[in-house]
mmCIF file of the N, C-alpha and C atoms, coordinates in Angstrom:
data_MODEL
# 
_entry.id   MODEL 
# 
loop_
_atom_site.group_PDB 
_atom_site.id 
_atom_site.type_symbol 
_atom_site.label_atom_id 
_atom_site.label_alt_id 
_atom_site.label_comp_id 
_atom_site.label_asym_id 
_atom_site.label_entity_id 
_atom_site.label_seq_id 
_atom_site.pdbx_PDB_ins_code 
_atom_site.Cartn_x 
_atom_site.Cartn_y 
_atom_site.Cartn_z 
_atom_site.occupancy 
_atom_site.B_iso_or_equiv 
_atom_site.pdbx_formal_charge 
_atom_site.auth_seq_id 
_atom_site.auth_comp_id 
_atom_site.auth_asym_id 
_atom_site.auth_atom_id 
_atom_site.pdbx_PDB_model_num 
ATOM 1   N N  . MET A 1 1  ? -6.529  11.330 6.581  1.00 0.00 ? 1  MET A N  1 
ATOM 2   C CA . MET A 1 1  ? -6.972  12.014 5.365  1.00 0.00 ? 1  MET A CA 1 
ATOM 3   C C  . MET A 1 1  ? -5.858  12.917 4.865  1.00 0.00 ? 1  MET A C  1 
ATOM 4   N N  . LYS A 1 2  ? -5.394  12.637 3.646  1.00 0.00 ? 2  LYS A N  1 
ATOM 5   C CA . LYS A 1 2  ? -4.387  13.487 3.021  1.00 0.00 ? 2  LYS A CA 1 
ATOM 6   C C  . LYS A 1 2  ? -5.109  14.435 2.075  1.00 0.00 ? 2  LYS A C  1 
ATOM 7   N N  . VAL A 1 3  ? -4.737  15.709 2.103  1.00 0.00 ? 3  VAL A N  1 
ATOM 8   C CA . VAL A 1 3  ? -5.305  16.696 1.182  1.00 0.00 ? 3  VAL A CA 1 
ATOM 9   C C  . VAL A 1 3  ? -4.235  17.001 0.146  1.00 0.00 ? 3  VAL A C  1 
ATOM 10  N N  . ARG A 1 4  ? -4.534  16.697 -1.111 1.00 0.00 ? 4  ARG A N  1 
ATOM 11  C CA . ARG A 1 4  ? -3.533  16.824 -2.170 1.00 0.00 ? 4  ARG A CA 1 
ATOM 12  C C  . ARG A 1 4  ? -4.117  17.537 -3.378 1.00 0.00 ? 4  ARG A C  1 
ATOM 13  N N  . ALA A 1 5  ? -3.210  18.109 -4.170 1.00 0.00 ? 5  ALA A N  1 
ATOM 14  C CA . ALA A 1 5  ? -3.628  18.754 -5.412 1.00 0.00 ? 5  ALA A CA 1 
ATOM 15  C C  . ALA A 1 5  ? -4.003  17.704 -6.454 1.00 0.00 ? 5  ALA A C  1 
ATOM 16  N N  . SER A 1 6  ? -3.285  16.567 -6.464 1.00 0.00 ? 6  SER A N  1 
ATOM 17  C CA . SER A 1 6  ? -3.625  15.483 -7.388 1.00 0.00 ? 6  SER A CA 1 
ATOM 18  C C  . SER A 1 6  ? -3.760  14.205 -6.586 1.00 0.00 ? 6  SER A C  1 
ATOM 19  N N  . VAL A 1 7  ? -4.938  13.596 -6.648 1.00 0.00 ? 7  VAL A N  1 
ATOM 20  C CA . VAL A 1 7  ? -5.178  12.354 -5.919 1.00 0.00 ? 7  VAL A CA 1 
ATOM 21  C C  . VAL A 1 7  ? -4.971  11.189 -6.880 1.00 0.00 ? 7  VAL A C  1 
ATOM 22  N N  . LYS A 1 8  ? -4.287  10.166 -6.405 1.00 0.00 ? 8  LYS A N  1 
ATOM 23  C CA . LYS A 1 8  ? -4.030  8.976  -7.210 1.00 0.00 ? 8  LYS A CA 1 
ATOM 24  C C  . LYS A 1 8  ? -4.320  7.743  -6.376 1.00 0.00 ? 8  LYS A C  1 
ATOM 25  N N  . LYS A 1 9  ? -4.594  6.644  -7.072 1.00 0.00 ? 9  LYS A N  1 
ATOM 26  C CA . LYS A 1 9  ? -4.728  5.367  -6.382 1.00 0.00 ? 9  LYS A CA 1 
ATOM 27  C C  . LYS A 1 9  ? -3.355  4.946  -5.888 1.00 0.00 ? 9  LYS A C  1 
ATOM 28  N N  . ILE A 1 10 ? -3.259  4.568  -4.625 1.00 0.00 ? 10 ILE A N  1 
ATOM 29  C CA . ILE A 1 10 ? -1.983  4.122  -4.065 1.00 0.00 ? 10 ILE A CA 1 
ATOM 30  C C  . ILE A 1 10 ? -1.863  2.601  -4.202 1.00 0.00 ? 10 ILE A C  1 
ATOM 31  N N  . CYS A 1 11 ? -2.984  1.891  -3.977 1.00 0.00 ? 11 CYS A N  1 
ATOM 32  C CA . CYS A 1 11 ? -2.978  0.436  -4.118 1.00 0.00 ? 11 CYS A CA 1 
ATOM 33  C C  . CYS A 1 11 ? -4.166  0.034  -4.999 1.00 0.00 ? 11 CYS A C  1 
ATOM 34  N N  . GLU A 1 12 ? -4.314  -1.249 -5.256 1.00 0.00 ? 12 GLU A N  1 
ATOM 35  C CA . GLU A 1 12 ? -5.384  -1.717 -6.143 1.00 0.00 ? 12 GLU A CA 1 
ATOM 36  C C  . GLU A 1 12 ? -6.766  -1.650 -5.487 1.00 0.00 ? 12 GLU A C  1 
ATOM 37  N N  . LYS A 1 13 ? -6.811  -1.483 -4.160 1.00 0.00 ? 13 LYS A N  1 
ATOM 38  C CA . LYS A 1 13 ? -8.106  -1.408 -3.471 1.00 0.00 ? 13 LYS A CA 1 
ATOM 39  C C  . LYS A 1 13 ? -8.640  0.015  -3.370 1.00 0.00 ? 13 LYS A C  1 
ATOM 40  N N  . CYS A 1 14 ? -7.842  1.010  -3.771 1.00 0.00 ? 14 CYS A N  1 
ATOM 41  C CA . CYS A 1 14 ? -8.284  2.402  -3.716 1.00 0.00 ? 14 CYS A CA 1 
ATOM 42  C C  . CYS A 1 14 ? -9.339  2.658  -4.793 1.00 0.00 ? 14 CYS A C  1 
ATOM 43  N N  . LYS A 1 15 ? -10.355 3.437  -4.431 1.00 0.00 ? 15 LYS A N  1 
ATOM 44  C CA . LYS A 1 15 ? -11.389 3.822  -5.388 1.00 0.00 ? 15 LYS A CA 1 
ATOM 45  C C  . LYS A 1 15 ? -11.469 5.338  -5.436 1.00 0.00 ? 15 LYS A C  1 
ATOM 46  N N  . ILE A 1 16 ? -11.541 5.892  -6.661 1.00 0.00 ? 16 ILE A N  1 
ATOM 47  C CA . ILE A 1 16 ? -11.688 7.336  -6.841 1.00 0.00 ? 16 ILE A CA 1 
ATOM 48  C C  . ILE A 1 16 ? -13.167 7.629  -7.055 1.00 0.00 ? 16 ILE A C  1 
ATOM 49  N N  . ILE A 1 17 ? -13.725 8.503  -6.213 1.00 0.00 ? 17 ILE A N  1 
ATOM 50  C CA . ILE A 1 17 ? -15.134 8.871  -6.316 1.00 0.00 ? 17 ILE A CA 1 
ATOM 51  C C  . ILE A 1 17 ? -15.264 10.380 -6.214 1.00 0.00 ? 17 ILE A C  1 
ATOM 52  N N  . ARG A 1 18 ? -16.391 10.895 -6.758 1.00 0.00 ? 18 ARG A N  1 
ATOM 53  C CA . ARG A 1 18 ? -16.721 12.324 -6.622 1.00 0.00 ? 18 ARG A CA 1 
ATOM 54  C C  . ARG A 1 18 ? -17.880 12.430 -5.663 1.00 0.00 ? 18 ARG A C  1 
ATOM 55  N N  . ARG A 1 19 ? -17.699 13.212 -4.618 1.00 0.00 ? 19 ARG A N  1 
ATOM 56  C CA . ARG A 1 19 ? -18.759 13.415 -3.634 1.00 0.00 ? 19 ARG A CA 1 
ATOM 57  C C  . ARG A 1 19 ? -18.963 14.917 -3.485 1.00 0.00 ? 19 ARG A C  1 
ATOM 58  N N  . ALA A 1 20 ? -20.112 15.410 -3.915 1.00 0.00 ? 20 ALA A N  1 
ATOM 59  C CA . ALA A 1 20 ? -20.460 16.841 -3.849 1.00 0.00 ? 20 ALA A CA 1 
ATOM 60  C C  . ALA A 1 20 ? -19.397 17.699 -4.529 1.00 0.00 ? 20 ALA A C  1 
ATOM 61  N N  . GLY A 1 21 ? -18.921 17.238 -5.700 1.00 0.00 ? 21 GLY A N  1 
ATOM 62  C CA . GLY A 1 21 ? -17.935 17.988 -6.464 1.00 0.00 ? 21 GLY A CA 1 
ATOM 63  C C  . GLY A 1 21 ? -16.515 17.888 -5.956 1.00 0.00 ? 21 GLY A C  1 
ATOM 64  N N  . VAL A 1 22 ? -16.275 17.079 -4.922 1.00 0.00 ? 22 VAL A N  1 
ATOM 65  C CA . VAL A 1 22 ? -14.934 16.905 -4.363 1.00 0.00 ? 22 VAL A CA 1 
ATOM 66  C C  . VAL A 1 22 ? -14.444 15.510 -4.734 1.00 0.00 ? 22 VAL A C  1 
ATOM 67  N N  . VAL A 1 23 ? -13.249 15.433 -5.321 1.00 0.00 ? 23 VAL A N  1 
ATOM 68  C CA . VAL A 1 23 ? -12.676 14.142 -5.691 1.00 0.00 ? 23 VAL A CA 1 
ATOM 69  C C  . VAL A 1 23 ? -12.045 13.527 -4.451 1.00 0.00 ? 23 VAL A C  1 
ATOM 70  N N  . ARG A 1 24 ? -12.409 12.270 -4.168 1.00 0.00 ? 24 ARG A N  1 
ATOM 71  C CA . ARG A 1 24 ? -11.894 11.586 -2.982 1.00 0.00 ? 24 ARG A CA 1 
ATOM 72  C C  . ARG A 1 24 ? -11.371 10.219 -3.362 1.00 0.00 ? 24 ARG A C  1 
ATOM 73  N N  . VAL A 1 25 ? -10.469 9.694  -2.543 1.00 0.00 ? 25 VAL A N  1 
ATOM 74  C CA . VAL A 1 25 ? -10.028 8.308  -2.659 1.00 0.00 ? 25 VAL A CA 1 
ATOM 75  C C  . VAL A 1 25 ? -10.451 7.606  -1.383 1.00 0.00 ? 25 VAL A C  1 
ATOM 76  N N  . ILE A 1 26 ? -11.193 6.499  -1.534 1.00 0.00 ? 26 ILE A N  1 
ATOM 77  C CA . ILE A 1 26 ? -11.547 5.682  -0.381 1.00 0.00 ? 26 ILE A CA 1 
ATOM 78  C C  . ILE A 1 26 ? -10.885 4.324  -0.548 1.00 0.00 ? 26 ILE A C  1 
ATOM 79  N N  . CYS A 1 27 ? -10.480 3.745  0.572  1.00 0.00 ? 27 CYS A N  1 
ATOM 80  C CA . CYS A 1 27 ? -9.717  2.498  0.539  1.00 0.00 ? 27 CYS A CA 1 
ATOM 81  C C  . CYS A 1 27 ? -9.959  1.742  1.836  1.00 0.00 ? 27 CYS A C  1 
ATOM 82  N N  . THR A 1 28 ? -9.644  0.445  1.810  1.00 0.00 ? 28 THR A N  1 
ATOM 83  C CA . THR A 1 28 ? -9.726  -0.344 3.041  1.00 0.00 ? 28 THR A CA 1 
ATOM 84  C C  . THR A 1 28 ? -8.623  0.066  4.011  1.00 0.00 ? 28 THR A C  1 
ATOM 85  N N  . ASN A 1 29 ? -7.510  0.564  3.472  1.00 0.00 ? 29 ASN A N  1 
ATOM 86  C CA . ASN A 1 29 ? -6.407  1.057  4.296  1.00 0.00 ? 29 ASN A CA 1 
ATOM 87  C C  . ASN A 1 29 ? -6.669  2.527  4.613  1.00 0.00 ? 29 ASN A C  1 
ATOM 88  N N  . PRO A 1 30 ? -6.906  2.875  5.904  1.00 0.00 ? 30 PRO A N  1 
ATOM 89  C CA . PRO A 1 30 ? -7.227  4.273  6.215  1.00 0.00 ? 30 PRO A CA 1 
ATOM 90  C C  . PRO A 1 30 ? -6.105  5.263  5.910  1.00 0.00 ? 30 PRO A C  1 
ATOM 91  N N  . ARG A 1 31 ? -4.873  4.794  5.790  1.00 0.00 ? 31 ARG A N  1 
ATOM 92  C CA . ARG A 1 31 ? -3.754  5.673  5.425  1.00 0.00 ? 31 ARG A CA 1 
ATOM 93  C C  . ARG A 1 31 ? -3.862  6.162  3.984  1.00 0.00 ? 31 ARG A C  1 
ATOM 94  N N  . HIS A 1 32 ? -4.656  5.498  3.167  1.00 0.00 ? 32 HIS A N  1 
ATOM 95  C CA . HIS A 1 32 ? -4.770  5.846  1.753  1.00 0.00 ? 32 HIS A CA 1 
ATOM 96  C C  . HIS A 1 32 ? -5.914  6.808  1.474  1.00 0.00 ? 32 HIS A C  1 
ATOM 97  N N  . LYS A 1 33 ? -6.653  7.247  2.500  1.00 0.00 ? 33 LYS A N  1 
ATOM 98  C CA . LYS A 1 33 ? -7.753  8.179  2.282  1.00 0.00 ? 33 LYS A CA 1 
ATOM 99  C C  . LYS A 1 33 ? -7.203  9.525  1.843  1.00 0.00 ? 33 LYS A C  1 
ATOM 100 N N  . GLN A 1 34 ? -7.749  10.047 0.727  1.00 0.00 ? 34 GLN A N  1 
ATOM 101 C CA . GLN A 1 34 ? -7.277  11.320 0.196  1.00 0.00 ? 34 GLN A CA 1 
ATOM 102 C C  . GLN A 1 34 ? -8.466  12.164 -0.233 1.00 0.00 ? 34 GLN A C  1 
ATOM 103 N N  . ARG A 1 35 ? -8.199  13.467 -0.312 1.00 0.00 ? 35 ARG A N  1 
ATOM 104 C CA . ARG A 1 35 ? -9.200  14.419 -0.778 1.00 0.00 ? 35 ARG A CA 1 
ATOM 105 C C  . ARG A 1 35 ? -8.479  15.473 -1.591 1.00 0.00 ? 35 ARG A C  1 
ATOM 106 N N  . GLN A 1 36 ? -9.131  15.920 -2.674 1.00 0.00 ? 36 GLN A N  1 
ATOM 107 C CA . GLN A 1 36 ? -8.515  16.961 -3.492 1.00 0.00 ? 36 GLN A CA 1 
ATOM 108 C C  . GLN A 1 36 ? -8.851  18.328 -2.913 1.00 0.00 ? 36 GLN A C  1 
ATOM 109 N N  . GLY A 1 37 ? -7.828  19.202 -2.807 1.00 0.00 ? 37 GLY A N  1 
ATOM 110 C CA . GLY A 1 37 ? -8.079  20.511 -2.218 1.00 0.00 ? 37 GLY A CA 1 
ATOM 111 C C  . GLY A 1 37 ? -7.036  21.530 -2.577 1.00 0.00 ? 37 GLY A C  1 
# 
């Protein structure tokens, strides 16, 4: 899980979702998991 000020899609399988007011990126590749913070 990377915590970043700006989350972006790294590959075409990344999805940007909002969960409880937190922007997250979920992907099949666990290295691409991100959270805004």
